[in-house]
CHARMM internal coordinates of N, CA and C (Angstrom, degrees):
IC EDIT
DIST 1 N 1 CA 1.4435
DIST 1 CA 1 C 1.5274
ANGL 1 N 1 CA 1 C 110.78
DIST 1 C 2 N 1.3187
ANGL 1 CA 1 C 2 N 116.97
DIHE 1 N 1 CA 1 C 2 N -33.67
DIST 2 N 2 CA 1.4532
ANGL 1 C 2 N 2 CA 120.97
DIHE 1 CA 1 C 2 N 2 CA -178.61
DIST 2 CA 2 C 1.5343
ANGL 2 N 2 CA 2 C 111.00
DIHE 1 C 2 N 2 CA 2 C -65.61
DIST 2 C 3 N 1.3278
ANGL 2 CA 2 C 3 N 118.19
DIHE 2 N 2 CA 2 C 3 N -38.18
DIST 3 N 3 CA 1.4560
ANGL 2 C 3 N 3 CA 121.73
DIHE 2 CA 2 C 3 N 3 CA 179.14
DIST 3 CA 3 C 1.5230
ANGL 3 N 3 CA 3 C 110.96
DIHE 2 C 3 N 3 CA 3 C -65.58
DIST 3 C 4 N 1.3036
ANGL 3 CA 3 C 4 N 117.92
DIHE 3 N 3 CA 3 C 4 N -37.77
DIST 4 N 4 CA 1.4602
ANGL 3 C 4 N 4 CA 120.75
DIHE 3 CA 3 C 4 N 4 CA 179.50
DIST 4 CA 4 C 1.5248
ANGL 4 N 4 CA 4 C 111.59
DIHE 3 C 4 N 4 CA 4 C -64.17
DIST 4 C 5 N 1.3195
ANGL 4 CA 4 C 5 N 117.02
DIHE 4 N 4 CA 4 C 5 N -36.95
DIST 5 N 5 CA 1.4673
ANGL 4 C 5 N 5 CA 120.25
DIHE 4 CA 4 C 5 N 5 CA 179.49
DIST 5 CA 5 C 1.5269
ANGL 5 N 5 CA 5 C 110.86
DIHE 4 C 5 N 5 CA 5 C -68.23
DIST 5 C 6 N 1.3265
ANGL 5 CA 5 C 6 N 117.33
DIHE 5 N 5 CA 5 C 6 N -38.72
DIST 6 N 6 CA 1.4650
ANGL 5 C 6 N 6 CA 119.88
DIHE 5 CA 5 C 6 N 6 CA 178.07
DIST 6 CA 6 C 1.5214
ANGL 6 N 6 CA 6 C 109.97
DIHE 5 C 6 N 6 CA 6 C -64.26
DIST 6 C 7 N 1.3175
ANGL 6 CA 6 C 7 N 116.46
DIHE 6 N 6 CA 6 C 7 N -42.90
DIST 7 N 7 CA 1.4597
ANGL 6 C 7 N 7 CA 120.31
DIHE 6 CA 6 C 7 N 7 CA 178.25
DIST 7 CA 7 C 1.5158
ANGL 7 N 7 CA 7 C 111.89
DIHE 6 C 7 N 7 CA 7 C -65.09
DIST 7 C 8 N 1.3192
ANGL 7 CA 7 C 8 N 116.16
DIHE 7 N 7 CA 7 C 8 N -39.47
DIST 8 N 8 CA 1.4587
ANGL 7 C 8 N 8 CA 120.65
DIHE 7 CA 7 C 8 N 8 CA 178.84
DIST 8 CA 8 C 1.5257
ANGL 8 N 8 CA 8 C 110.47
DIHE 7 C 8 N 8 CA 8 C -64.68
DIST 8 C 9 N 1.3015
ANGL 8 CA 8 C 9 N 117.28
DIHE 8 N 8 CA 8 C 9 N -42.37
DIST 9 N 9 CA 1.4611
ANGL 8 C 9 N 9 CA 121.41
DIHE 8 CA 8 C 9 N 9 CA 179.06
DIST 9 CA 9 C 1.5243
ANGL 9 N 9 CA 9 C 110.65
DIHE 8 C 9 N 9 CA 9 C -63.11
DIST 9 C 10 N 1.3203
ANGL 9 CA 9 C 10 N 116.77
DIHE 9 N 9 CA 9 C 10 N -42.07
DIST 10 N 10 CA 1.4616
ANGL 9 C 10 N 10 CA 120.87
DIHE 9 CA 9 C 10 N 10 CA 178.56
DIST 10 CA 10 C 1.5210
ANGL 10 N 10 CA 10 C 110.68
DIHE 9 C 10 N 10 CA 10 C -62.14
DIST 10 C 11 N 1.3131
ANGL 10 CA 10 C 11 N 117.10
DIHE 10 N 10 CA 10 C 11 N -43.51
DIST 11 N 11 CA 1.4660
ANGL 10 C 11 N 11 CA 120.88
DIHE 10 CA 10 C 11 N 11 CA 178.98
DIST 11 CA 11 C 1.5273
ANGL 11 N 11 CA 11 C 110.19
DIHE 10 C 11 N 11 CA 11 C -63.50
DIST 11 C 12 N 1.3175
ANGL 11 CA 11 C 12 N 117.26
DIHE 11 N 11 CA 11 C 12 N -40.29
DIST 12 N 12 CA 1.4612
ANGL 11 C 12 N 12 CA 120.33
DIHE 11 CA 11 C 12 N 12 CA 178.42
DIST 12 CA 12 C 1.5259
ANGL 12 N 12 CA 12 C 110.78
DIHE 11 C 12 N 12 CA 12 C -62.93
DIST 12 C 13 N 1.3148
ANGL 12 CA 12 C 13 N 117.36
DIHE 12 N 12 CA 12 C 13 N -42.58
DIST 13 N 13 CA 1.4654
ANGL 12 C 13 N 13 CA 120.52
DIHE 12 CA 12 C 13 N 13 CA 177.93
DIST 13 CA 13 C 1.5259
ANGL 13 N 13 CA 13 C 111.14
DIHE 12 C 13 N 13 CA 13 C -62.39
DIST 13 C 14 N 1.3144
ANGL 13 CA 13 C 14 N 117.24
DIHE 13 N 13 CA 13 C 14 N -42.09
DIST 14 N 14 CA 1.4654
ANGL 13 C 14 N 14 CA 121.16
DIHE 13 CA 13 C 14 N 14 CA 179.42
DIST 14 CA 14 C 1.5289
ANGL 14 N 14 CA 14 C 109.93
DIHE 13 C 14 N 14 CA 14 C -63.48
DIST 14 C 15 N 1.3188
ANGL 14 CA 14 C 15 N 117.37
DIHE 14 N 14 CA 14 C 15 N -41.70
DIST 15 N 15 CA 1.4658
ANGL 14 C 15 N 15 CA 120.51
DIHE 14 CA 14 C 15 N 15 CA 178.81
DIST 15 CA 15 C 1.5274
ANGL 15 N 15 CA 15 C 111.80
DIHE 14 C 15 N 15 CA 15 C -65.08
DIST 15 C 16 N 1.3113
ANGL 15 CA 15 C 16 N 117.17
DIHE 15 N 15 CA 15 C 16 N -40.38
DIST 16 N 16 CA 1.4646
ANGL 15 C 16 N 16 CA 120.66
DIHE 15 CA 15 C 16 N 16 CA 178.72
DIST 16 CA 16 C 1.5216
ANGL 16 N 16 CA 16 C 110.46
DIHE 15 C 16 N 16 CA 16 C -65.03
DIST 16 C 17 N 1.3237
ANGL 16 CA 16 C 17 N 117.10
DIHE 16 N 16 CA 16 C 17 N -44.79
DIST 17 N 17 CA 1.4689
ANGL 16 C 17 N 17 CA 120.85
DIHE 16 CA 16 C 17 N 17 CA 178.87
DIST 17 CA 17 C 1.5236
ANGL 17 N 17 CA 17 C 110.48
DIHE 16 C 17 N 17 CA 17 C -63.94
DIST 17 C 18 N 1.3231
ANGL 17 CA 17 C 18 N 117.38
DIHE 17 N 17 CA 17 C 18 N -38.98
DIST 18 N 18 CA 1.4651
ANGL 17 C 18 N 18 CA 120.98
DIHE 17 CA 17 C 18 N 18 CA 177.90
DIST 18 CA 18 C 1.5228
ANGL 18 N 18 CA 18 C 110.96
DIHE 17 C 18 N 18 CA 18 C -63.35
DIST 18 C 19 N 1.3160
ANGL 18 CA 18 C 19 N 117.16
DIHE 18 N 18 CA 18 C 19 N -43.18
DIST 19 N 19 CA 1.4597
ANGL 18 C 19 N 19 CA 120.94
DIHE 18 CA 18 C 19 N 19 CA 178.95
DIST 19 CA 19 C 1.5282
ANGL 19 N 19 CA 19 C 111.10
DIHE 18 C 19 N 19 CA 19 C -63.14
DIST 19 C 20 N 1.3129
ANGL 19 CA 19 C 20 N 116.87
DIHE 19 N 19 CA 19 C 20 N -43.77
DIST 20 N 20 CA 1.4663
ANGL 19 C 20 N 20 CA 120.89
DIHE 19 CA 19 C 20 N 20 CA 178.33
DIST 20 CA 20 C 1.5280
ANGL 20 N 20 CA 20 C 110.36
DIHE 19 C 20 N 20 CA 20 C -61.96
DIST 20 C 21 N 1.3239
ANGL 20 CA 20 C 21 N 117.12
DIHE 20 N 20 CA 20 C 21 N -40.03
DIST 21 N 21 CA 1.4585
ANGL 20 C 21 N 21 CA 121.49
DIHE 20 CA 20 C 21 N 21 CA 179.43
DIST 21 CA 21 C 1.5201
ANGL 21 N 21 CA 21 C 111.23
DIHE 20 C 21 N 21 CA 21 C -63.84
DIST 21 C 22 N 1.3194
ANGL 21 CA 21 C 22 N 117.17
DIHE 21 N 21 CA 21 C 22 N -44.71
DIST 22 N 22 CA 1.4666
ANGL 21 C 22 N 22 CA 121.03
DIHE 21 CA 21 C 22 N 22 CA -179.92
DIST 22 CA 22 C 1.5301
ANGL 22 N 22 CA 22 C 110.38
DIHE 21 C 22 N 22 CA 22 C -63.33
DIST 22 C 23 N 1.3177
ANGL 22 CA 22 C 23 N 117.56
DIHE 22 N 22 CA 22 C 23 N -42.07
DIST 23 N 23 CA 1.4660
ANGL 22 C 23 N 23 CA 121.26
DIHE 22 CA 22 C 23 N 23 CA 178.36
DIST 23 CA 23 C 1.5279
ANGL 23 N 23 CA 23 C 110.33
DIHE 22 C 23 N 23 CA 23 C -64.30
DIST 23 C 24 N 1.3248
ANGL 23 CA 23 C 24 N 117.31
DIHE 23 N 23 CA 23 C 24 N -42.96
DIST 24 N 24 CA 1.4672
ANGL 23 C 24 N 24 CA 120.93
DIHE 23 CA 23 C 24 N 24 CA 179.95
DIST 24 CA 24 C 1.5275
ANGL 24 N 24 CA 24 C 111.09
DIHE 23 C 24 N 24 CA 24 C -62.82
DIST 24 C 25 N 1.3215
ANGL 24 CA 24 C 25 N 117.36
DIHE 24 N 24 CA 24 C 25 N -42.61
DIST 25 N 25 CA 1.4677
ANGL 24 C 25 N 25 CA 120.87
DIHE 24 CA 24 C 25 N 25 CA 178.75
DIST 25 CA 25 C 1.5270
ANGL 25 N 25 CA 25 C 110.12
DIHE 24 C 25 N 25 CA 25 C -63.24
DIST 25 C 26 N 1.3152
ANGL 25 CA 25 C 26 N 116.80
DIHE 25 N 25 CA 25 C 26 N -42.23
DIST 26 N 26 CA 1.4609
ANGL 25 C 26 N 26 CA 120.55
DIHE 25 CA 25 C 26 N 26 CA 178.05
DIST 26 CA 26 C 1.5171
ANGL 26 N 26 CA 26 C 112.45
DIHE 25 C 26 N 26 CA 26 C -61.81
DIST 26 C 27 N 1.3255
ANGL 26 CA 26 C 27 N 116.67
DIHE 26 N 26 CA 26 C 27 N -42.60
DIST 27 N 27 CA 1.4654
ANGL 26 C 27 N 27 CA 120.32
DIHE 26 CA 26 C 27 N 27 CA 179.55
DIST 27 CA 27 C 1.5225
ANGL 27 N 27 CA 27 C 111.82
DIHE 26 C 27 N 27 CA 27 C -65.75
DIST 27 C 28 N 1.3223
ANGL 27 CA 27 C 28 N 116.67
DIHE 27 N 27 CA 27 C 28 N -38.87
DIST 28 N 28 CA 1.4692
ANGL 27 C 28 N 28 CA 119.65
DIHE 27 CA 27 C 28 N 28 CA 178.37
DIST 28 CA 28 C 1.5200
ANGL 28 N 28 CA 28 C 110.08
DIHE 27 C 28 N 28 CA 28 C -66.24
DIST 28 C 29 N 1.3249
ANGL 28 CA 28 C 29 N 117.68
DIHE 28 N 28 CA 28 C 29 N -39.07
DIST 29 N 29 CA 1.4696
ANGL 28 C 29 N 29 CA 120.19
DIHE 28 CA 28 C 29 N 29 CA 178.24
DIST 29 CA 29 C 1.5257
ANGL 29 N 29 CA 29 C 110.94
DIHE 28 C 29 N 29 CA 29 C -65.29
DIST 29 C 30 N 1.3282
ANGL 29 CA 29 C 30 N 116.88
DIHE 29 N 29 CA 29 C 30 N -39.06
DIST 30 N 30 CA 1.4595
ANGL 29 C 30 N 30 CA 120.35
DIHE 29 CA 29 C 30 N 30 CA -178.62
DIST 30 CA 30 C 1.5280
ANGL 30 N 30 CA 30 C 111.15
DIHE 29 C 30 N 30 CA 30 C -72.84
DIST 30 C 31 N 1.3285
ANGL 30 CA 30 C 31 N 117.41
DIHE 30 N 30 CA 30 C 31 N -47.22
DIST 31 N 31 CA 1.4570
ANGL 30 C 31 N 31 CA 121.70
DIHE 30 CA 30 C 31 N 31 CA -173.27
DIST 31 CA 31 C 1.5249
ANGL 31 N 31 CA 31 C 113.68
DIHE 30 C 31 N 31 CA 31 C -102.39
DIST 31 C 32 N 1.3130
ANGL 31 CA 31 C 32 N 118.74
DIHE 31 N 31 CA 31 C 32 N 6.34
DIST 32 N 32 CA 1.4622
ANGL 31 C 32 N 32 CA 121.87
DIHE 31 CA 31 C 32 N 32 CA -175.78
DIST 32 CA 32 C 1.5115
ANGL 32 N 32 CA 32 C 113.77
DIHE 31 C 32 N 32 CA 32 C -59.67
DIST 32 C 33 N 1.3295
ANGL 32 CA 32 C 33 N 117.16
DIHE 32 N 32 CA 32 C 33 N -42.42
DIST 33 N 33 CA 1.4580
ANGL 32 C 33 N 33 CA 120.56
DIHE 32 CA 32 C 33 N 33 CA 179.94
DIST 33 CA 33 C 1.5175
ANGL 33 N 33 CA 33 C 112.25
DIHE 32 C 33 N 33 CA 33 C -64.60
DIST 33 C 34 N 1.3347
ANGL 33 CA 33 C 34 N 115.88
DIHE 33 N 33 CA 33 C 34 N -39.84
DIST 34 N 34 CA 1.4629
ANGL 33 C 34 N 34 CA 120.24
DIHE 33 CA 33 C 34 N 34 CA 178.50
DIST 34 CA 34 C 1.5274
ANGL 34 N 34 CA 34 C 110.65
DIHE 33 C 34 N 34 CA 34 C -65.86
DIST 34 C 35 N 1.3328
ANGL 34 CA 34 C 35 N 116.46
DIHE 34 N 34 CA 34 C 35 N -39.94
DIST 35 N 35 CA 1.4645
ANGL 34 C 35 N 35 CA 120.08
DIHE 34 CA 34 C 35 N 35 CA 177.60
DIST 35 CA 35 C 1.5220
ANGL 35 N 35 CA 35 C 110.80
DIHE 34 C 35 N 35 CA 35 C -65.16
DIST 35 C 36 N 1.3243
ANGL 35 CA 35 C 36 N 116.31
DIHE 35 N 35 CA 35 C 36 N -40.86
DIST 36 N 36 CA 1.4607
ANGL 35 C 36 N 36 CA 120.35
DIHE 35 CA 35 C 36 N 36 CA 179.60
DIST 36 CA 36 C 1.5287
ANGL 36 N 36 CA 36 C 110.37
DIHE 35 C 36 N 36 CA 36 C -63.59
DIST 36 C 37 N 1.3352
ANGL 36 CA 36 C 37 N 117.05
DIHE 36 N 36 CA 36 C 37 N -42.22
DIST 37 N 37 CA 1.4648
ANGL 36 C 37 N 37 CA 119.99
DIHE 36 CA 36 C 37 N 37 CA 177.36
DIST 37 CA 37 C 1.5254
ANGL 37 N 37 CA 37 C 111.59
DIHE 36 C 37 N 37 CA 37 C -62.51
DIST 37 C 38 N 1.3270
ANGL 37 CA 37 C 38 N 116.93
DIHE 37 N 37 CA 37 C 38 N -41.39
DIST 38 N 38 CA 1.4668
ANGL 37 C 38 N 38 CA 120.40
DIHE 37 CA 37 C 38 N 38 CA -179.68
DIST 38 CA 38 C 1.5240
ANGL 38 N 38 CA 38 C 111.11
DIHE 37 C 38 N 38 CA 38 C -63.03
DIST 38 C 39 N 1.3241
ANGL 38 CA 38 C 39 N 117.13
DIHE 38 N 38 CA 38 C 39 N -43.08
DIST 39 N 39 CA 1.4659
ANGL 38 C 39 N 39 CA 120.92
DIHE 38 CA 38 C 39 N 39 CA 179.52
DIST 39 CA 39 C 1.5256
ANGL 39 N 39 CA 39 C 110.15
DIHE 38 C 39 N 39 CA 39 C -67.26
DIST 39 C 40 N 1.3269
ANGL 39 CA 39 C 40 N 117.00
DIHE 39 N 39 CA 39 C 40 N -39.65
DIST 40 N 40 CA 1.4629
ANGL 39 C 40 N 40 CA 120.53
DIHE 39 CA 39 C 40 N 40 CA 178.77
DIST 40 CA 40 C 1.5239
ANGL 40 N 40 CA 40 C 110.81
DIHE 39 C 40 N 40 CA 40 C -64.36
DIST 40 C 41 N 1.3380
ANGL 40 CA 40 C 41 N 117.41
DIHE 40 N 40 CA 40 C 41 N -41.81
DIST 41 N 41 CA 1.4693
ANGL 40 C 41 N 41 CA 120.79
DIHE 40 CA 40 C 41 N 41 CA 177.58
DIST 41 CA 41 C 1.5216
ANGL 41 N 41 CA 41 C 110.90
DIHE 40 C 41 N 41 CA 41 C -59.88
DIST 41 C 42 N 1.3273
ANGL 41 CA 41 C 42 N 116.48
DIHE 41 N 41 CA 41 C 42 N -44.00
DIST 42 N 42 CA 1.4668
ANGL 41 C 42 N 42 CA 119.77
DIHE 41 CA 41 C 42 N 42 CA 178.83
DIST 42 CA 42 C 1.5195
ANGL 42 N 42 CA 42 C 110.73
DIHE 41 C 42 N 42 CA 42 C -63.31
DIST 42 C 43 N 1.3311
ANGL 42 CA 42 C 43 N 116.63
DIHE 42 N 42 CA 42 C 43 N -42.08
DIST 43 N 43 CA 1.4616
ANGL 42 C 43 N 43 CA 120.48
DIHE 42 CA 42 C 43 N 43 CA 178.93
DIST 43 CA 43 C 1.5180
ANGL 43 N 43 CA 43 C 112.08
DIHE 42 C 43 N 43 CA 43 C -63.14
DIST 43 C 44 N 1.3317
ANGL 43 CA 43 C 44 N 116.36
DIHE 43 N 43 CA 43 C 44 N -38.68
DIST 44 N 44 CA 1.4680
ANGL 43 C 44 N 44 CA 120.18
DIHE 43 CA 43 C 44 N 44 CA 177.49
DIST 44 CA 44 C 1.5197
ANGL 44 N 44 CA 44 C 110.60
DIHE 43 C 44 N 44 CA 44 C -64.04
DIST 44 C 45 N 1.3274
ANGL 44 CA 44 C 45 N 116.37
DIHE 44 N 44 CA 44 C 45 N -43.31
DIST 45 N 45 CA 1.4662
ANGL 44 C 45 N 45 CA 119.79
DIHE 44 CA 44 C 45 N 45 CA 179.30
DIST 45 CA 45 C 1.5194
ANGL 45 N 45 CA 45 C 111.47
DIHE 44 C 45 N 45 CA 45 C -63.07
DIST 45 C 46 N 1.3173
ANGL 45 CA 45 C 46 N 117.04
DIHE 45 N 45 CA 45 C 46 N -41.78
DIST 46 N 46 CA 1.4643
ANGL 45 C 46 N 46 CA 120.79
DIHE 45 CA 45 C 46 N 46 CA -179.17
DIST 46 CA 46 C 1.5248
ANGL 46 N 46 CA 46 C 110.96
DIHE 45 C 46 N 46 CA 46 C -65.57
DIST 46 C 47 N 1.3385
ANGL 46 CA 46 C 47 N 116.57
DIHE 46 N 46 CA 46 C 47 N -40.63
DIST 47 N 47 CA 1.4623
ANGL 46 C 47 N 47 CA 119.88
DIHE 46 CA 46 C 47 N 47 CA -177.16
DIST 47 CA 47 C 1.5243
ANGL 47 N 47 CA 47 C 112.88
DIHE 46 C 47 N 47 CA 47 C -84.95
DIST 47 C 48 N 1.3385
ANGL 47 CA 47 C 48 N 117.47
DIHE 47 N 47 CA 47 C 48 N -3.26
DIST 48 N 48 CA 1.4563
ANGL 47 C 48 N 48 CA 120.52
DIHE 47 CA 47 C 48 N 48 CA 177.99
DIST 48 CA 48 C 1.5141
ANGL 48 N 48 CA 48 C 113.92
DIHE 47 C 48 N 48 CA 48 C 79.23
DIST 48 C 49 N 1.3135
ANGL 48 CA 48 C 49 N 117.79
DIHE 48 N 48 CA 48 C 49 N 16.77
DIST 49 N 49 CA 1.4628
ANGL 48 C 49 N 49 CA 121.51
DIHE 48 CA 48 C 49 N 49 CA 179.09
DIST 49 CA 49 C 1.5239
ANGL 49 N 49 CA 49 C 109.40
DIHE 48 C 49 N 49 CA 49 C -100.60
DIST 49 C 50 N 1.3136
ANGL 49 CA 49 C 50 N 114.99
DIHE 49 N 49 CA 49 C 50 N 166.65
DIST 50 N 50 CA 1.4603
ANGL 49 C 50 N 50 CA 120.56
DIHE 49 CA 49 C 50 N 50 CA -179.85
DIST 50 CA 50 C 1.5250
ANGL 50 N 50 CA 50 C 109.64
DIHE 49 C 50 N 50 CA 50 C -95.11
DIST 50 C 51 N 1.3209
ANGL 50 CA 50 C 51 N 116.01
DIHE 50 N 50 CA 50 C 51 N 136.82
DIST 51 N 51 CA 1.4615
ANGL 50 C 51 N 51 CA 121.60
DIHE 50 CA 50 C 51 N 51 CA 179.00
DIST 51 CA 51 C 1.5253
ANGL 51 N 51 CA 51 C 109.31
DIHE 50 C 51 N 51 CA 51 C -80.59
DIST 51 C 52 N 1.3263
ANGL 51 CA 51 C 52 N 116.20
DIHE 51 N 51 CA 51 C 52 N 129.79
DIST 52 N 52 CA 1.4613
ANGL 51 C 52 N 52 CA 122.39
DIHE 51 CA 51 C 52 N 52 CA 177.00
DIST 52 CA 52 C 1.5207
ANGL 52 N 52 CA 52 C 107.52
DIHE 51 C 52 N 52 CA 52 C -111.92
DIST 52 C 53 N 1.3327
ANGL 52 CA 52 C 53 N 115.73
DIHE 52 N 52 CA 52 C 53 N 121.93
DIST 53 N 53 CA 1.4635
ANGL 52 C 53 N 53 CA 120.46
DIHE 52 CA 52 C 53 N 53 CA -177.72
DIST 53 CA 53 C 1.5245
ANGL 53 N 53 CA 53 C 109.72
DIHE 52 C 53 N 53 CA 53 C -73.56
DIST 53 C 54 N 1.3162
ANGL 53 CA 53 C 54 N 116.84
DIHE 53 N 53 CA 53 C 54 N 136.19
DIST 54 N 54 CA 1.4532
ANGL 53 C 54 N 54 CA 121.88
DIHE 53 CA 53 C 54 N 54 CA 179.81
DIST 54 CA 54 C 1.5159
ANGL 54 N 54 CA 54 C 112.20
DIHE 53 C 54 N 54 CA 54 C -81.93
DIST 54 C 55 N 1.3305
ANGL 54 CA 54 C 55 N 115.40
DIHE 54 N 54 CA 54 C 55 N 175.12
DIST 55 N 55 CA 1.4596
ANGL 54 C 55 N 55 CA 120.53
DIHE 54 CA 54 C 55 N 55 CA 179.88
DIST 55 CA 55 C 1.5216
ANGL 55 N 55 CA 55 C 111.94
DIHE 54 C 55 N 55 CA 55 C -68.39
DIST 55 C 56 N 1.3231
ANGL 55 CA 55 C 56 N 116.16
DIHE 55 N 55 CA 55 C 56 N -32.31
DIST 56 N 56 CA 1.4630
ANGL 55 C 56 N 56 CA 119.91
DIHE 55 CA 55 C 56 N 56 CA 178.95
DIST 56 CA 56 C 1.5213
ANGL 56 N 56 CA 56 C 109.16
DIHE 55 C 56 N 56 CA 56 C -129.98
DIST 56 C 57 N 1.3114
ANGL 56 CA 56 C 57 N 115.66
DIHE 56 N 56 CA 56 C 57 N 169.37
DIST 57 N 57 CA 1.4633
ANGL 56 C 57 N 57 CA 121.34
DIHE 56 CA 56 C 57 N 57 CA -178.20
DIST 57 CA 57 C 1.5251
ANGL 57 N 57 CA 57 C 109.30
DIHE 56 C 57 N 57 CA 57 C -61.30
DIST 57 C 58 N 1.3172
ANGL 57 CA 57 C 58 N 116.24
DIHE 57 N 57 CA 57 C 58 N 131.12
DIST 58 N 58 CA 1.4582
ANGL 57 C 58 N 58 CA 121.51
DIHE 57 CA 57 C 58 N 58 CA -179.54
DIST 58 CA 58 C 1.5134
ANGL 58 N 58 CA 58 C 113.17
DIHE 57 C 58 N 58 CA 58 C 89.86
DIST 58 C 59 N 1.3283
ANGL 58 CA 58 C 59 N 117.75
DIHE 58 N 58 CA 58 C 59 N 2.11
DIST 59 N 59 CA 1.4570
ANGL 58 C 59 N 59 CA 121.12
DIHE 58 CA 58 C 59 N 59 CA -177.14
DIST 59 CA 59 C 1.5152
ANGL 59 N 59 CA 59 C 114.43
DIHE 58 C 59 N 59 CA 59 C -101.49
DIST 59 C 60 N 1.3214
ANGL 59 CA 59 C 60 N 117.86
DIHE 59 N 59 CA 59 C 60 N 6.23
DIST 60 N 60 CA 1.4575
ANGL 59 C 60 N 60 CA 120.76
DIHE 59 CA 59 C 60 N 60 CA -179.26
DIST 60 CA 60 C 1.5212
ANGL 60 N 60 CA 60 C 111.86
DIHE 59 C 60 N 60 CA 60 C -71.48
DIST 60 C 61 N 1.3363
ANGL 60 CA 60 C 61 N 115.26
DIHE 60 N 60 CA 60 C 61 N 158.32
DIST 61 N 61 CA 1.4617
ANGL 60 C 61 N 61 CA 120.20
DIHE 60 CA 60 C 61 N 61 CA 179.59
DIST 61 CA 61 C 1.5246
ANGL 61 N 61 CA 61 C 109.10
DIHE 60 C 61 N 61 CA 61 C -153.50
DIST 61 C 62 N 1.3105
ANGL 61 CA 61 C 62 N 115.81
DIHE 61 N 61 CA 61 C 62 N 168.74
DIST 62 N 62 CA 1.4610
ANGL 61 C 62 N 62 CA 121.69
DIHE 61 CA 61 C 62 N 62 CA 177.77
DIST 62 CA 62 C 1.5221
ANGL 62 N 62 CA 62 C 109.02
DIHE 61 C 62 N 62 CA 62 C -86.46
DIST 62 C 63 N 1.3300
ANGL 62 CA 62 C 63 N 116.78
DIHE 62 N 62 CA 62 C 63 N 138.99
DIST 63 N 63 CA 1.4609
ANGL 62 C 63 N 63 CA 119.51
DIHE 62 CA 62 C 63 N 63 CA 178.13
DIST 63 CA 63 C 1.5228
ANGL 63 N 63 CA 63 C 108.86
DIHE 62 C 63 N 63 CA 63 C -64.77
DIST 63 C 64 N 1.3055
ANGL 63 CA 63 C 64 N 115.28
DIHE 63 N 63 CA 63 C 64 N 140.62
DIST 64 N 64 CA 1.4547
ANGL 63 C 64 N 64 CA 120.02
DIHE 63 CA 63 C 64 N 64 CA -178.19
DIST 64 CA 64 C 1.5149
ANGL 64 N 64 CA 64 C 113.01
DIHE 63 C 64 N 64 CA 64 C 94.66
DIST 64 C 65 N 1.3271
ANGL 64 CA 64 C 65 N 117.70
DIHE 64 N 64 CA 64 C 65 N -9.45
DIST 65 N 65 CA 1.4627
ANGL 64 C 65 N 65 CA 120.43
DIHE 64 CA 64 C 65 N 65 CA 176.51
DIST 65 CA 65 C 1.5226
ANGL 65 N 65 CA 65 C 108.82
DIHE 64 C 65 N 65 CA 65 C -81.62
DIST 65 C 66 N 1.2959
ANGL 65 CA 65 C 66 N 116.22
DIHE 65 N 65 CA 65 C 66 N 118.00
DIST 66 N 66 CA 1.4596
ANGL 65 C 66 N 66 CA 120.13
DIHE 65 CA 65 C 66 N 66 CA 179.75
DIST 66 CA 66 C 1.5248
ANGL 66 N 66 CA 66 C 111.45
DIHE 65 C 66 N 66 CA 66 C -80.46
DIST 66 C 67 N 1.3297
ANGL 66 CA 66 C 67 N 116.82
DIHE 66 N 66 CA 66 C 67 N -33.05
DIST 67 N 67 CA 1.4649
ANGL 66 C 67 N 67 CA 121.14
DIHE 66 CA 66 C 67 N 67 CA 178.98
DIST 67 CA 67 C 1.5148
ANGL 67 N 67 CA 67 C 109.16
DIHE 66 C 67 N 67 CA 67 C -93.74
DIST 67 C 68 N 1.2961
ANGL 67 CA 67 C 68 N 116.94
DIHE 67 N 67 CA 67 C 68 N 104.53
DIST 68 N 68 CA 1.4579
ANGL 67 C 68 N 68 CA 121.80
DIHE 67 CA 67 C 68 N 68 CA 176.18
DIST 68 CA 68 C 1.5237
ANGL 68 N 68 CA 68 C 106.72
DIHE 67 C 68 N 68 CA 68 C -98.52
DIST 68 C 69 N 1.3217
ANGL 68 CA 68 C 69 N 115.64
DIHE 68 N 68 CA 68 C 69 N 84.91
DIST 69 N 69 CA 1.4598
ANGL 68 C 69 N 69 CA 120.90
DIHE 68 CA 68 C 69 N 69 CA -171.69
DIST 69 CA 69 C 1.5142
ANGL 69 N 69 CA 69 C 113.72
DIHE 68 C 69 N 69 CA 69 C -70.53
DIST 69 C 70 N 1.3136
ANGL 69 CA 69 C 70 N 118.25
DIHE 69 N 69 CA 69 C 70 N -27.79
DIST 70 N 70 CA 1.4558
ANGL 69 C 70 N 70 CA 119.88
DIHE 69 CA 69 C 70 N 70 CA -169.68
DIST 70 CA 70 C 1.5206
ANGL 70 N 70 CA 70 C 113.45
DIHE 69 C 70 N 70 CA 70 C -105.31
DIST 70 C 71 N 1.2992
ANGL 70 CA 70 C 71 N 118.62
DIHE 70 N 70 CA 70 C 71 N 25.76
DIST 71 N 71 CA 1.4662
ANGL 70 C 71 N 71 CA 120.25
DIHE 70 CA 70 C 71 N 71 CA 177.83
DIST 71 CA 71 C 1.4923
ANGL 71 N 71 CA 71 C 110.50
DIHE 70 C 71 N 71 CA 71 C -91.25
END
COOR INIT
IC SEED 1 N 1 CA 1 C
IC BUILD
């Protein structure tokens, strides 16, 4: 009986971690563009360039950047 409880606990931990992973992936997909814009804005401020807002969320870039990789 003791072995079954250890196995059950392990399965419960795996299920909890799986659920957390699925939720985290969903949140990144939903808010990923906003996070990318926030990081780009900070990078523009640090480098002294002006932030140019993109047509859609996550499409912003720093003025003067010739390579717009994330459009």
